[in-house]
KEKOL-917026 format. One line per field, with one value per residue (C-alpha): residue number from 0; residue in three letters; y, z, x negated. Coordinates in Angstrom, 1 decimal. Example, Ala and Ser with C-alpha at 12.3 -4.5 7.8 and 13.67 -1.06 7.14 Angstrom:
<midrens>
i	c(0/1)
aa	c(ALA/SER)
y	c(-4.5/-1.1)
z	c(7.8/7.1)
x	c(-12.3/-13.7)
</midrens>
This chain:
<midrens>
i	c(0/1/2/3/4/5/6/7/8/9/10/11/12/13/14/15/16/17/18/19/20/21/22/23/24/25/26/27/28/29/30/31/32/33/34/35/36/37/38/39/40/41/42/43/44/45/46/47/48/49/50/51/52/53/54/55/56/57/58/59/60/61/62/63/64/65/66/67/68/69/70/71/72/73/74/75/76/77/78/79/80/81/82/83/84/85/86/87/88/89/90/91/92/93/94/95/96/97/98/99/100/101/102/103/104/105/106/107/108/109/110/111/112/113/114/115/116/117/118/119/120/121/122/123/124/125/126/127/128/129/130/131/132/133/134/135/136/137/138/139/140/141/142/143/144/145/146/147/148/149/150/151/152/153/154/155/156/157/158/159/160/161/162/163/164/165/166/167/168/169/170/171/172/173/174/175/176/177/178/179/180/181/182/183/184/185/186/187/188/189/190/191/192/193/194/195/196/197/198/199/200/201/202/203/204/205/206/207/208/209/210/211/212/213/214/215/216/217/218/219/220/221/222/223/224/225/226/227/228/229/230/231/232/233/234/235/236/237/238/239/240/241/242/243/244/245/246/247/248/249/250/251/252/253/254/255/256/257/258/259/260/261/262/263/264/265/266/267/268/269/270/271/272/273/274/275/276/277/278/279/280/281/282/283/284/285/286/287/288/289/290/291/292/293/294/295/296/297/298/299/300/301/302/303/304/305/306/307/308/309/310/311/312/313/314/315/316/317/318/319/320/321/322/323/324/325/326/327/328/329/330/331/332/333/334/335/336/337/338/339/340/341/342/343/344/345/346/347/348/349/350/351/352/353/354/355/356/357/358/359/360/361/362/363/364/365/366/367/368/369/370/371/372/373/374/375/376/377/378/379/380/381/382/383/384/385/386/387/388/389/390/391/392/393/394/395/396/397/398/399/400/401/402/403/404/405/406/407/408/409/410/411/412/413/414/415/416/417/418/419/420/421/422/423/424/425/426/427/428/429/430/431/432/433/434/435/436/437/438/439/440/441/442/443/444/445/446/447/448/449/450/451/452/453/454/455/456/457/458/459/460/461/462/463/464/465/466/467/468/469/470/471/472/473/474/475/476/477/478/479/480/481/482/483/484/485/486/487/488/489/490/491/492/493/494/495/496/497/498/499/500/501/502/503)
aa	c(MET/ASP/TYR/PRO/PHE/ASP/SER/VAL/GLN/SER/TRP/LEU/SER/SER/LEU/ARG/VAL/ALA/THR/GLU/MET/GLU/CYS/MET/CYS/VAL/LEU/GLN/GLY/LYS/SER/LEU/THR/GLN/GLU/PRO/GLN/ARG/ASN/SER/LYS/PHE/ALA/ILE/LYS/ASN/GLY/VAL/ASP/ILE/ILE/ARG/ASN/GLU/SER/HIS/LYS/ILE/SER/ASN/GLU/PHE/ALA/LYS/LEU/PHE/SER/CYS/VAL/GLU/GLY/GLU/ASN/TRP/LYS/ASN/VAL/ARG/PRO/GLN/THR/LEU/GLN/VAL/THR/CYS/HIS/ILE/ARG/SER/LEU/ILE/GLN/GLU/CYS/ASN/LYS/CYS/ILE/MET/ASP/PRO/PRO/LEU/PHE/MET/LEU/GLU/GLN/GLN/GLU/MET/VAL/MET/GLY/GLU/CYS/ALA/LYS/LEU/ALA/GLN/GLN/VAL/GLU/GLY/MET/ASN/VAL/PRO/LYS/GLY/SER/ILE/PRO/GLN/LYS/ILE/PRO/LEU/ILE/ASN/GLN/LEU/THR/PHE/LEU/GLY/GLN/SER/PHE/SER/LYS/MET/VAL/ASP/LEU/SER/LEU/GLY/TYR/LEU/VAL/GLN/LYS/ILE/VAL/ASP/SER/LEU/ASP/GLU/SER/HIS/THR/PRO/GLU/THR/LEU/ILE/SER/THR/ILE/THR/THR/VAL/THR/SER/MET/GLY/LEU/GLU/GLY/GLU/ASP/MET/CYS/TYR/ILE/MET/ALA/ARG/GLU/GLY/ALA/VAL/ARG/ALA/LEU/PHE/GLU/ILE/CYS/LYS/THR/GLU/SER/LEU/ALA/PHE/VAL/HIS/VAL/GLN/ALA/LEU/ARG/ALA/LEU/ALA/THR/ILE/CYS/CYS/VAL/ALA/GLU/SER/ILE/LEU/GLU/LEU/GLU/LYS/GLU/GLY/GLY/MET/GLU/CYS/LEU/THR/ASP/ILE/LEU/CYS/ASP/THR/THR/VAL/SER/GLU/ALA/VAL/ARG/GLY/GLU/ALA/ALA/GLY/VAL/VAL/ALA/GLN/VAL/THR/SER/PRO/CYS/LEU/ASP/ASN/PHE/GLN/HIS/ILE/ALA/GLY/PHE/LEU/GLU/ASN/VAL/HIS/ASP/LEU/LEU/GLY/SER/LEU/LEU/SER/LEU/CYS/TYR/ASN/THR/ALA/SER/HIS/GLU/ILE/PHE/LEU/LEU/SER/THR/ALA/ALA/ILE/SER/ASN/ILE/THR/PHE/MET/ASP/SER/HIS/THR/CYS/GLU/VAL/LEU/GLN/GLN/MET/SER/ALA/PRO/ARG/HIS/LEU/ILE/GLN/CYS/SER/ASN/THR/ARG/LYS/ALA/GLN/SER/ILE/PHE/SER/LYS/ASP/GLN/ILE/ALA/THR/VAL/LEU/ALA/ASN/MET/ALA/VAL/ILE/ASP/SER/ALA/ARG/ASN/ASP/ILE/LEU/ARG/ASN/ASP/GLY/LEU/SER/VAL/LEU/VAL/SER/PHE/LEU/GLN/GLU/ARG/PRO/ASN/GLN/TYR/THR/LYS/GLU/ALA/GLU/ILE/ALA/ALA/CYS/GLU/ARG/VAL/GLN/GLN/LYS/ALA/ALA/ILE/ALA/LEU/THR/ARG/LEU/CYS/ARG/ASP/GLY/GLU/THR/ALA/GLN/VAL/ILE/ILE/ASP/LEU/HIS/GLY/ILE/ALA/ARG/LEU/VAL/GLN/LEU/CYS/ARG/ASN/ILE/LYS/GLU/ARG/ASN/ASN/SER/ASP/ALA/VAL/LEU/VAL/ALA/SER/LEU/ALA/ALA/LEU/ARG/LYS/ILE/CYS/SER/LEU/CYS/GLN/THR/PRO/ASP/MET/THR/SER/VAL/ASP/PHE/GLN/GLN/LEU/ILE/LYS/PRO/ARG/LEU/MET/ASP/SER/PHE/LEU/MET/CYS/SER/ARG/THR/ASP/GLU/ASN/PHE/VAL)
y	c(122.5/125.8/126.0/128.4/129.6/131.6/130.2/126.6/127.6/129.4/126.4/123.9/126.2/126.5/122.8/122.0/123.5/122.8/120.3/118.8/118.5/116.1/113.6/113.9/113.1/110.0/108.7/109.3/107.4/104.3/101.5/100.6/97.0/95.1/92.4/94.1/90.8/89.3/92.4/91.9/88.3/89.4/92.0/89.4/87.0/89.8/90.6/87.0/87.0/90.2/89.0/85.6/86.9/89.6/87.3/84.8/87.6/88.6/85.0/84.8/88.0/86.7/83.5/85.6/87.7/84.5/83.1/86.3/86.1/82.3/82.8/86.0/88.1/91.2/93.8/92.7/92.2/95.9/96.5/93.1/94.0/97.3/95.8/93.0/95.5/98.0/95.3/94.0/97.5/97.7/94.4/95.5/98.5/96.2/94.0/97.0/98.0/94.6/94.3/97.2/97.7/94.8/93.1/93.8/90.5/91.3/94.8/93.4/90.9/93.7/95.7/92.7/92.3/95.9/95.6/92.6/94.6/97.5/95.1/93.6/97.0/98.1/95.0/95.4/99.1/98.2/95.7/98.4/96.5/97.3/96.5/92.8/91.7/89.4/90.5/88.1/85.9/84.0/87.0/88.1/84.6/84.5/87.8/86.7/83.6/85.7/88.0/85.1/83.4/86.6/87.5/84.0/84.3/87.7/86.5/83.4/85.5/87.9/85.1/83.2/86.3/86.9/83.1/83.3/86.0/83.6/80.9/83.2/83.9/80.2/80.1/83.2/83.4/81.2/82.8/81.0/83.8/84.7/81.1/79.8/82.8/82.1/78.4/79.2/81.5/78.6/76.2/78.8/79.3/75.6/75.3/77.7/75.2/73.0/76.0/77.6/74.2/74.0/77.5/76.8/73.6/75.4/78.2/75.9/75.6/71.8/72.1/74.8/72.9/69.7/71.7/72.9/69.3/68.2/70.9/69.8/73.4/74.1/71.3/73.7/74.1/70.5/69.8/72.9/72.3/68.7/69.8/72.4/69.7/67.5/70.4/71.3/67.8/67.2/67.8/65.8/68.7/68.7/65.1/65.4/68.1/65.7/63.0/65.4/66.3/62.6/63.1/59.5/58.9/61.9/60.9/57.4/58.6/60.8/57.9/55.4/57.9/57.0/60.0/62.2/63.3/61.4/64.7/65.1/61.4/61.7/64.7/62.7/59.9/62.5/63.5/59.8/59.4/62.4/61.5/57.9/58.7/56.6/59.8/61.1/60.1/59.1/57.7/54.3/55.6/57.6/57.5/56.0/54.3/50.6/51.1/52.2/50.2/47.8/50.5/52.8/50.2/49.0/52.5/53.4/50.1/50.8/54.3/53.4/50.5/52.6/55.9/56.9/59.8/59.2/61.7/60.1/56.7/57.9/59.4/56.3/53.8/56.0/55.9/52.1/51.7/53.8/51.9/48.6/49.8/50.7/47.4/43.8/43.2/45.6/43.3/40.5/42.8/43.8/40.2/39.5/42.2/40.8/43.9/42.2/41.2/44.6/46.4/44.1/44.7/48.4/48.4/47.9/50.8/54.4/55.8/53.8/54.6/57.3/56.3/57.4/55.1/52.2/53.1/52.6/49.4/47.9/48.8/47.2/44.0/43.8/44.2/41.8/39.1/38.0/36.5/33.1/33.7/37.1/35.5/32.9/35.6/37.7/34.6/33.6/37.1/37.3/39.6/38.3/39.9/43.2/43.2/42.2/45.0/47.4/46.3/47.6/51.1/53.3/56.5/58.1/58.2/60.8/64.4/65.6/64.6/63.3/61.1/59.7/59.0/57.2/55.2/53.9/53.0/51.1/49.0/48.4/47.4/45.2/43.3/43.0/41.6/39.1/37.9/37.4/35.7/33.3/30.3/27.4/26.4/26.8/30.5/31.0/29.5/31.9/34.9/33.4/32.9/36.6/37.6/38.8/37.4/39.5/42.6/41.9/41.4/44.6/46.5/45.1/45.7/49.0/51.9/54.1/51.7/52.0/55.6/54.5/53.5/51.2/50.3/49.0/47.1/45.3/44.3/43.1/41.0/39.4/38.6/37.1/34.9/33.7/32.7/31.0/29.0/27.5/27.0/26.5/29.7/28.7/32.2/33.5/33.7/32.1/35.4/36.8/33.6/33.9/37.6/38.2/34.8/32.9/35.4/36.8/39.4/42.1/41.1/41.2/44.6/46.1/44.7/46.3/49.6/52.5/53.9/53.5/53.4/50.3/48.8/46.4)
z	c(-8.9/-10.8/-14.0/-16.8/-17.7/-15.4/-17.0/-16.1/-12.5/-12.2/-13.5/-11.1/-8.1/-9.0/-9.6/-6.0/-4.8/-7.9/-7.8/-10.9/-9.6/-12.4/-11.5/-7.8/-8.5/-10.5/-7.8/-5.1/-7.1/-7.4/-4.9/-3.4/-4.1/-6.6/-3.9/-1.0/0.2/0.4/2.4/4.6/5.4/6.1/8.5/10.2/10.5/11.8/14.4/15.5/15.9/17.9/20.3/20.8/21.4/23.8/25.7/26.1/27.6/30.0/31.0/31.9/33.9/35.5/36.6/38.2/40.1/41.2/42.4/44.4/46.2/46.9/48.2/50.2/48.4/49.2/48.1/44.5/44.4/43.8/40.9/39.3/39.5/37.9/35.1/34.5/34.5/32.3/29.7/29.8/29.0/26.1/24.8/24.9/22.8/20.3/20.1/19.2/16.5/15.0/15.2/13.8/15.5/17.9/18.7/22.0/23.7/23.1/24.6/27.6/28.2/27.9/30.5/32.8/32.5/33.3/36.3/37.6/37.0/39.1/41.9/41.9/42.0/44.8/46.9/46.3/47.3/50.4/51.6/53.9/57.2/60.5/60.9/61.8/60.4/57.3/54.5/53.7/50.8/50.0/48.9/46.6/45.1/44.5/42.7/40.6/39.6/38.6/36.5/34.9/33.9/32.4/30.7/29.0/27.8/26.4/24.4/23.2/22.0/20.2/18.4/17.7/16.1/13.8/12.9/11.9/9.4/7.9/7.8/6.2/3.5/2.8/2.2/0.1/-2.0/-5.0/-7.2/-7.3/-5.8/-2.9/-2.0/-2.1/0.0/2.6/2.8/3.1/6.0/7.7/7.3/8.7/11.8/12.3/12.5/15.4/17.9/19.1/20.7/17.2/15.7/18.4/17.7/14.0/14.4/16.8/14.3/11.4/9.4/9.1/7.7/5.2/4.1/3.5/1.6/-0.7/-1.2/-2.1/-4.7/-8.2/-9.5/-6.7/-7.8/-8.3/-4.5/-3.3/-2.7/-0.5/1.3/2.2/3.4/5.6/7.0/7.8/9.6/11.8/12.5/15.3/18.1/19.2/18.5/14.8/14.5/16.0/13.4/10.7/11.9/11.7/8.1/7.0/6.7/6.4/3.6/1.8/2.1/1.0/-2.1/-3.0/-2.6/-4.5/-7.5/-9.9/-12.1/-9.2/-9.5/-7.5/-5.7/-4.3/-3.3/-1.6/0.5/1.3/2.6/4.7/6.3/7.0/8.6/10.8/12.1/12.7/14.6/17.8/19.5/19.5/22.4/20.4/17.3/17.7/17.5/14.3/12.8/9.3/9.7/10.0/7.3/4.8/6.0/3.0/0.4/2.4/2.9/-0.7/-2.1/0.3/-0.6/-4.3/-3.9/-2.1/-4.5/-7.8/-6.8/-7.6/-5.1/-1.8/-0.1/-1.3/-0.4/3.1/3.6/2.4/4.4/7.5/7.1/6.7/9.6/11.9/10.8/11.9/15.5/15.3/15.0/14.8/11.8/9.8/9.6/8.2/5.6/4.7/4.4/2.0/-0.2/0.0/1.9/3.1/-0.3/-1.8/1.1/1.0/-2.7/-2.2/0.4/-2.2/-4.3/-4.2/-2.9/0.3/1.3/3.9/7.5/8.0/5.3/6.8/10.2/8.6/6.8/9.9/11.9/9.5/9.3/13.1/13.6/10.9/12.1/14.8/12.1/10.8/7.1/7.3/8.9/6.2/3.5/5.1/5.2/1.6/0.3/2.0/4.8/7.2/5.0/5.0/8.8/9.4/7.1/9.1/12.2/10.5/10.6/12.7/14.5/14.0/10.3/10.9/12.2/12.7/15.9/14.1/12.0/15.0/16.8/13.6/13.4/17.0/16.1/13.0/15.1/17.9/15.5/13.4/16.4/17.6/14.1/14.2/17.6/16.4/13.2/14.9/15.9/14.7/14.3/10.5/10.8/13.6/11.4/8.5/10.9/12.1/8.4/7.8/10.6/12.7/15.9/15.7/15.1/18.0/20.3/19.1/19.8/23.3/24.1/22.3/23.6/20.7/18.2/19.7/20.8/24.4/23.7/26.4/24.0/21.5/24.2/25.4/21.9/21.0/24.1/23.5/19.9/20.9/23.6/21.2/18.5/20.9/22.4/19.0/17.4/18.3/17.9/17.4/16.6/20.0/22.6/25.9/27.6/25.5/26.3/30.0/30.2/27.5/27.4/30.6/33.3/33.8/31.2/33.8/35.0/31.4/30.8/34.0/32.9/29.5/30.4/32.1/33.5/37.1/36.0/36.7/34.0/34.7)
x	c(36.3/36.4/38.3/37.1/40.5/42.8/45.9/45.0/44.1/47.5/49.4/47.7/48.4/52.2/52.4/51.8/55.2/57.2/60.0/61.6/65.3/66.4/63.7/64.6/68.2/67.3/65.0/67.6/70.1/67.9/67.9/64.6/65.4/67.6/68.3/70.2/71.6/68.1/66.9/69.9/68.9/65.3/66.7/68.8/65.8/63.8/66.4/66.6/62.7/62.8/65.5/63.9/60.5/61.6/63.9/61.0/58.9/61.6/62.2/58.5/58.7/61.9/60.1/57.4/60.0/61.7/58.4/57.6/61.0/60.6/57.1/58.3/55.6/57.7/55.1/55.4/59.2/60.1/57.6/58.5/62.2/61.7/59.8/62.4/65.4/63.6/62.8/66.4/67.6/65.2/66.3/69.9/68.9/67.1/70.2/72.3/69.9/70.0/73.7/75.6/79.0/78.7/82.0/83.8/82.8/79.1/79.5/81.3/78.5/75.9/77.8/77.9/74.2/73.6/75.8/73.9/70.6/72.1/73.1/69.6/67.9/70.3/69.4/65.7/65.9/67.7/65.0/63.4/63.8/62.2/58.6/58.0/61.4/61.7/64.0/66.9/65.8/69.1/71.2/68.4/68.0/71.7/71.6/68.7/70.7/73.7/71.5/69.7/72.9/74.6/71.3/71.0/74.6/74.0/71.0/72.9/75.8/73.5/71.6/74.8/76.3/73.3/73.1/76.9/76.0/73.5/76.1/78.6/76.1/75.7/79.4/79.7/76.4/76.4/73.8/70.4/68.3/70.6/71.5/67.9/66.8/69.5/68.7/64.9/65.9/67.8/64.9/62.5/64.7/65.1/61.3/61.2/62.6/65.4/67.2/67.7/68.8/71.4/72.7/72.8/74.8/77.2/77.8/78.5/75.2/75.5/78.9/77.9/74.9/76.9/79.5/76.7/75.4/79.0/79.4/78.2/77.9/75.3/73.0/70.2/69.9/70.6/66.9/66.6/69.9/68.9/65.5/67.2/69.5/66.5/65.0/67.9/69.2/66.8/69.2/72.3/74.6/73.6/74.1/77.6/78.4/77.0/79.4/82.3/81.4/81.1/77.4/76.4/78.9/77.6/74.0/74.7/76.6/73.6/71.1/73.2/73.8/71.0/72.0/70.8/67.1/64.6/63.7/67.2/67.4/64.0/65.3/68.5/66.2/64.4/67.7/68.5/65.0/65.6/69.0/68.1/64.9/64.5/63.4/67.0/69.3/72.3/70.6/72.3/75.8/76.2/79.7/79.7/76.4/77.6/80.2/77.5/74.5/74.3/74.5/72.2/69.4/69.7/69.3/66.5/64.6/65.1/63.8/60.7/60.0/60.5/59.0/55.5/55.5/53.8/56.0/59.3/57.9/57.1/60.5/62.3/60.2/60.6/64.4/64.2/61.9/64.1/67.2/65.6/65.8/69.5/71.1/69.7/72.0/70.0/66.9/69.1/70.5/66.9/65.9/68.7/67.3/63.8/62.5/59.3/58.2/58.9/57.1/54.0/53.7/54.0/51.3/48.6/49.7/48.4/51.7/51.4/47.8/48.5/48.3/51.8/53.1/51.2/52.8/56.3/55.4/53.9/57.0/59.4/57.3/57.0/60.7/61.6/59.2/61.6/63.9/62.9/63.8/62.0/58.9/58.7/59.0/56.2/54.0/54.7/53.9/50.5/51.8/49.1/46.4/48.2/48.6/45.0/43.9/46.1/44.1/41.0/42.2/39.9/40.9/37.5/38.3/40.9/40.6/44.2/46.0/49.0/46.9/45.0/48.3/49.6/46.5/47.0/50.7/49.5/47.0/49.6/52.4/50.1/49.0/52.7/53.7/50.9/51.9/55.5/54.5/52.0/54.2/52.0/48.5/48.5/49.4/46.9/44.2/45.0/44.6/41.2/40.0/40.9/38.6/41.5/40.1/36.9/38.8/41.2/38.3/36.7/39.9/40.0/36.3/35.6/37.8/36.7/38.0/41.5/41.1/41.4/45.0/46.4/49.3/46.8/44.9/48.0/49.2/45.7/45.4/48.8/47.9/44.6/46.2/48.9/46.4/44.1/46.9/47.7/44.2/40.6/38.6/34.8/33.9/35.0/32.2/32.7/32.5/35.4/37.4/36.7/37.6/40.3/42.1/41.8/42.8/46.2/47.1/47.0/43.6/42.3/44.0/42.4/39.0/39.1/40.9/39.2/42.4/43.6/47.2/49.3/51.6/54.3)
</midrens>
């Protein structure tokens, strides 16, 4: 664009190369962020992600190399070896970028890995044997094993060092922004897999999080800390650390303290549900559990009964459900607290309408049905209607895989509970009047109604047989009787199932 005045043109031209030194000094003195600690945690998290991702890639390449050696695919061994060793060197460089001034033990481990890489390369280069001869496979496999072990240890040390920095931040950062940021990082890392949960437990994350939960001045992050604990307590090592820190006592204290917010108690219930999960190997042997079981169950039952939140209801009932698997005594404790009546009443409320909540209620009722006093309590409070309504749940009403799986569990556990409750003709007749027989037959006959679940089929067959043994069933056709009731259970199962698998 042409400007009419030469002075303006001259000023614009000179402005392109002019520098205002005072402004530059001010800019250089300013930090790009007001949260250097937060940026540091982001850098650590980024470093963890880089090391994990690259190590997984190298592990896959390592598996391919091992397969080549095992299969004596010698032409591909040299290029695969070159690829693996080059990527290991690159990962070591990335580790040293993420970890400024790495400690001596890490440098020594890196040198060991590089040494094993050199030995492997030397062996591969020396494989030029006379034509018609076969290279020796065993020494190469041994060297690959040595390299794999030293490489895994190097990655573990690097990740452990970075995680320790996060744990140190948990211990040292007591301002809301930095502490919330750090706990969020811990939760995010815990969601990445059990391997990270193991490392965090080993490096003291469980201890640090419980210290936060025990500190009243840090109440503003108790919800986040408990959620992080629930995330990382999915491995045995985390639960061992929880035991060392008196975790069950701490969680019970939180749940029993009515001055604590419902949100915090709900998260504590989530931790209890996680550490008592039957999926964990040592869930039946948690130190401090039996000593606190009365207070624990009482506070959980009160929480699920009084809350209006469907999420807190689910967490508390899941904890109760898991606890019923841990010790037979727990069902008796729950009976003394009128748990069946409370849960049956809750089943008709909005907070208990999710398929996951129904799964927990059905589990508790099925486990408690074996106790005479609990059985009578379930029957008195119209538990049969609730259980028959649970049978009416249909997998095709749900789209998510987790919901469909939960629906199958609801059907199965409802059928199991009905079988255990049905001990006399009067009870059997009530189930018949509630149209339970028709639905059980449908679950046996129609694979879509049970999502082809054999577990639901077996439970439904057992319930049908128990009811029919106690009461006449005029609404059952002779064909159904001949095929579902009269033969052996295995024969009826095979008749209704489309699988060729045998179940004993």
